[in-house]
N, C-alpha and C positions, 0 to 999 in steps of 0.2 A: 504494500500500500504506500501511497505517497506520504511524505512527511508533513509536519505542521510548520508553516513559515513562522519563525520566532519573532519576526518584526510585525507581521500583520495578524497573526493568530489564525490565518486562513490556511486551507489545504493547498498543497502544491500538486497540480494536475500533471505537470510535465516533469518526470524524474526518471529518465531511462537508466540511471545508475542503480535502481532498485530492481531486484528480481521479481518482486510481486507486481511491479508496474508492468513488466514484460508479460507476465502471466495474464493480467487484466487486458492489456493491449491486444495480445494475440486472440484471446477469447472474444474481444469486441469486434475485431476484424473478421474472424471466422463467423460469428453470429450475423454480422452485417451481410456477408456473402450469402448465407442461407436465407436471410430476409429478402435480399434482392432477388435471388433465384426463384423464390416462391411468390413474389409480388405479381399480382395479376397484370398481364400485358407485357411483362418483361421477356418471356420466352418468345412471344409473337414479334417483339421488337428486334431482338438480337438473334433469334434462331435457337433451335434445340441444342445444337452443339455448344454454342457459347453459354447457354443456360447450364448445361451439364458441367462445363469447365468451371463456371462460377461456384457450383456446389463443391467440386473437387478441390479448388483452391481454398475454399472455406474450411474443408475438412483438414487440410494440411495445417492451417493456422490453429485449429482445435487441437491437433496432435502436438504441435509445438508448445502450446500453452499447458496442456495436460502433463507433458514430460517435464517442463520447468517446474510445475506445481509439485510433481513427485520429488524432484531434487530438493526443492525448498522444504517440503514436509519431512524429508529424511534428515535434513541438516547437511546434506552433501554440499549444498551451496547456501550461503547465508542470505538474509533478506536483501542485502546489498549484493550486486553482481560481483562474483569473484572469478579469478582466472581459473582455467581448468586445472592447472597445476596445484592451485591452492584448495581445491575441493576436498572436503573432509569425508572421504568415502567410507571410513570405518564406522561412521554413524549409521550407515545403511543397515547394518546388522541389527541395530536396536529398534529400527523403525516399525517392524511388523506389530509391535505392541501398541501402536497408535492407530485409532480409527481414522485419523486424517490421512495416514499413509495408505490404508486399504482403500479409502475413497478415491485417492489419487490414482492408485494402480488400476482399479476397476474402470475408472473414467478413461484413463489412458488406453486401456484395452478396447473400450468402446469407440474411441476416436480412430483406432486402427481399423476397426470394422467399418467405420464410415469411409475411411480412405479406400478400402477395397470396394465397397458398394458404389461410391460416387465415381470411381475410376472405371469399373466395369460397366456402369450405366452409360458410358460414352460409346459403347459398342451398339450398333443399330441392327445387327443381323441376328440377335438372340431370339430364340423362340420363347413362348410364354413360360415353358418349363425351365428353360435355361435362365431366364430373367429371375424367376423365383429362387433358383438355387444360387446364382452368382451375384445378383443385385439385392433382391428382397431379403434373403436369409442373413447376410452380414448387416444389413440395415436394421433388421429385427433384433439381432443379438447385440448390436451396438446400442440400440434403444433400451434394451434390458439392462445393459451395463450402466448406462446413464441413470436409470431409475435406481439401481442398487447403490451407485455412488452417491446419489442425492440423499438416499435414506441413511447411508453411513455418515454423511456430512452432518446430519442432525445429532449424531452422537457427541459432537464437539460444540453444540449450541447449548447455551444456558437453558435449563428447564424453567418452567414448563414449556413443552414444545407446542402444544395445541392452545394457542392464545394469539391475540392480535397485538403485536408490538412493532409497528413499522419503524420506530426510531431506534430499534436494536439492529445495528448494522449486520451482525452475524446472522441473526434470525431472518432478516430481509433477504440476504444473499442466498441462504439455504432454501428459503421458501420459493424464491424466484427460480432457482435451479430445479427444485422439485416440480413446480408447475411446468417449466420448460421440458423436463424429462417426460412428464405425463403427456404433454402435447406431441413430443417426438414419437412416443409409443403409439399414440392414436394415429399419427401419420403413417407409421410403419405398418400397422394393422390394415389401414385403408389402402396401402400401396401394393397389396398382394395382386399379382398379375393373374387374371383369369384366362380361360382357354382362348378367347377371341383376341387376346393381346392387350386388352384394356385393363385399367386398374379397378379394384373392387369399388373404390369410391374416390375418384380423383379430387373432388372438392374438399373432402375431409383430409386427404393426404396433403394437399397444398396448404390448407388452412392450418393444419397441425404443425407443419414445418415453419410456417410464418410466425405463428404464436410462440412456438418454442424458441425460434431465433430471437424474437423480441425479448422474451424472458431472460435468455442467456446474455443478451446485450445489456439489459438493465443490470443484471447481476454483475457483469464485468465492470460496468461503469461504477457501481457501488463499491467495488473492490479497490478502486484507485485512491480515493481520499480516505484518510482515517477520520473518525469523528472529530469535528473541530472543537478544540478546547481553548479557552482564553489563556493567554500567556501567563505562566506562573501557577496554573491550577494543576492539581494532581491527576 
């Protein structure tokens, strides 16, 4: 997350020296790509190939963000960006005892599934059966991974979980990620290819991707600034 400016007491939105900033920035770009790809009229404007490439690029940003998040959660790199040589790899051995680590690992696996799904979706000669095996299946398992990761993220959120507290930054980010994961799952279920080559429900598939992208984008934006505190407060 960004630091607090000691002079103004405000948050610093641009701080590429911080690992958390890069995590948030990559998630934001990836989410924006998914939102753009699912925006009505975008595919008609740029064509199916460019639309598919937009999704694939977005998935790469998701993977980069998730991998950085894993490294930060293990302590392999500090909150501030470190050189590769200075990474503390020994801390990785202790990381599996932390729910944050498991959430990061599962989410990273999900992004790899999205990489496969969006890349293979660029092929236009697939039959309905091939599309379901090569495109839909990794998308479905990636969505499951995001759901599981979002559930694990609640393990590090202050209890009670079932309450409304939008001013709690951790709760807000975890909730947005959970809603986004549910939307992605709805999209995946609706994107199953039936025998005639069409999707089970193209409207729901598109809407789920768009809503999920918006939720992940907002969650990424909320990751950037820390809660603003007045200078000198604890």
